[in-house]
C-alpha positions as CSV (number, residue, x, y, z in Angstrom):
1,M,1.6,-4.0,-10.6
2,T,2.3,0.0,-10.6
3,A,1.7,1.7,-7.4
4,A,-1.5,3.1,-8.6
5,Q,-3.4,-0.8,-9.1
6,V,-1.5,-0.8,-5.5
7,L,-3.8,2.0,-3.9
8,A,-6.8,1.6,-6.6
9,A,-7.4,-1.9,-4.1
10,T,-6.3,-0.7,-1.1
11,G,-9.4,0.4,0.7
12,A,-7.1,1.5,4.4
13,V,-3.9,2.6,5.2
14,Y,-3.1,4.0,8.9
15,P,-0.5,6.1,10.3
16,A,2.5,3.8,11.9
17,I,5.4,4.4,14.7
18,D,8.2,1.3,13.7
19,V,9.9,1.7,17.8
20,L,13.9,-0.3,16.4
21,D,15.9,-1.7,19.9
22,S,18.8,-3.7,18.3
23,R,19.7,-6.5,19.8
24,F,23.1,-6.6,18.4
25,A,25.9,-4.4,20.2
26,G,27.4,-1.4,18.2
27,Y,24.7,-1.6,15.8
28,S,25.2,0.0,13.3
29,F,23.3,-1.2,10.3
30,T,22.6,0.8,7.6
31,L,18.1,1.7,7.4
32,P,17.4,-0.8,4.3
33,D,19.7,-3.7,6.2
34,V,17.4,-2.9,9.0
35,I,14.0,-2.9,7.1
36,A,15.0,-6.3,5.1
37,D,15.9,-8.9,7.8
38,N,13.4,-6.8,10.6
39,A,16.6,-7.4,13.2
40,S,15.4,-4.9,15.0
41,G,12.1,-4.6,15.2
42,A,10.9,-4.1,19.0
43,G,6.7,-3.7,18.4
44,F,4.9,-0.5,16.7
45,V,2.6,1.9,17.1
46,L,-0.7,1.8,15.3
47,S,-2.8,4.7,14.7
48,G,-6.2,4.2,15.9
49,Q,-8.0,5.9,12.4
50,A,-8.4,4.5,9.4
51,T,-7.4,6.6,6.0
52,N,-8.5,6.1,2.3
53,P,-5.5,6.2,0.0
54,A,-7.1,7.7,-2.7
55,G,-5.3,11.1,-4.0
56,F,-2.4,10.1,-2.3
57,D,0.9,12.3,-3.4
58,L,3.2,9.8,-3.1
59,R,6.0,11.0,-4.0
60,L,4.8,13.2,-1.0
61,T,5.1,10.4,1.2
62,G,7.9,8.8,3.1
63,I,10.7,8.5,6.3
64,R,12.3,9.7,8.2
65,E,15.9,8.3,10.2
66,H,16.7,9.1,13.7
67,D,20.2,7.9,14.3
68,Q,20.5,8.6,18.8
69,R,23.9,8.4,18.4
70,Q,24.9,12.0,16.9
């Protein structure tokens, strides 16, 4: 399965924000760890506007991590 095939089979995407709230004291997981085990998920905010993914440039789509400890 290629990215192009996935986009072609997807009718709509929704922007979303994942809200993290670790239940572990001394939170020291990496972002890939948090995503892989879903151990810190507190909820999410989902946009009400669907967007057709045709024409998305996935190289320009990403995620930004915010560290409150800094």
